[in-house]
N, C-alpha and C positions, 0 to 999 in steps of 0.2 A: 852187582846184580846176583840174585840167588840162581844157582844152577840146579836143575833136576836131572838126575841120571836116568838112563833108559830103564834100569831095574826099578828105580823108585817110581817112575811114571807108570810102569806096568803094574806094580803093586797097588798103586792108588786107583788105577783104572779098574782093577778087579774089585777093590773095595766099593767103588762107585756102582759097579754092576750088581754087586751083592745087595746093595741098599735099594736097588731099583731106580737109581737116579737117571735123569735124561742124559742124552749125549752131550747136551750143552752145559750141563752142571759142571761146576769146578770144585776144587779143593781149597778150602779157606784155612789159612794158617793164622792162629790167634794165640794170644798170650793165655796160658793156662793158669787157673786160679791157684793151683798147688805147685809150689816150687820143687825143683828136683833136690837130690841129696846134698848138693853143694850150696843150696840156698838160692841159686839163680833161678829166675823164672823159667818154666818149661813151656814148650810150644804144643798147643793142641791142634788137632785137625778135625774139620767138619766138612761135610758135603753141602754145597750151597748152589742154588740155581743162579744167583747173582751176587756180585760183591757188595759189601756194605759201602755206604757213601764215601768213606775216607780210605777204603782199601786200595792198595796198589795192585793192578791186574796185569798179568802177562800170560803167554802161552809157551809151553815147552813140551816137546815130545808128544804133541797132540793133546795136551792136557791143560785146561784153564786153571790158573793158580791165582788166588786172591790172598794178599798178605795184609794183615792188620797194620794200620799206619804205624803203630808203636814198634813193630817188628822189622820194618823196612831197613833201618840202619843196622841193627844188630845182625841181621841175616845177609847183609850186603857182602859179596865175595865168598859166601859159604856155598857148600854143595849138599843137597839133600840126596841121600843114598839109602840103601838097605844093607843090613848085615844079618848073618845067621845068628840067632839067639837060641837059648835052650827050648823056648816054646814056639819056635818058628821064626819068620822074618820080622825084623824090627827096623823102623825108619830111624836114621841118624843124620845129624849134621856134621859135616867135616870142614 
């Protein structure tokens, strides 16, 4: 199962608030259309009131998370965290 760190959850909660999302809204992890530098698909994040019909839904750190069906297996046993980058904080999978 995907684990979300306290720092990542706090970062995503701030993003939700900045977008004016409701408290019930969650973060949806979806396959991004543009692969990363390695050619592997990258993961995109959107704010969503409800999961898509085939999404896997769970809650961690007081944050609802919706994972696109195609990403459930690749993200299993991974951790979503944040790291300092040149232009601020960045979400990363470990």
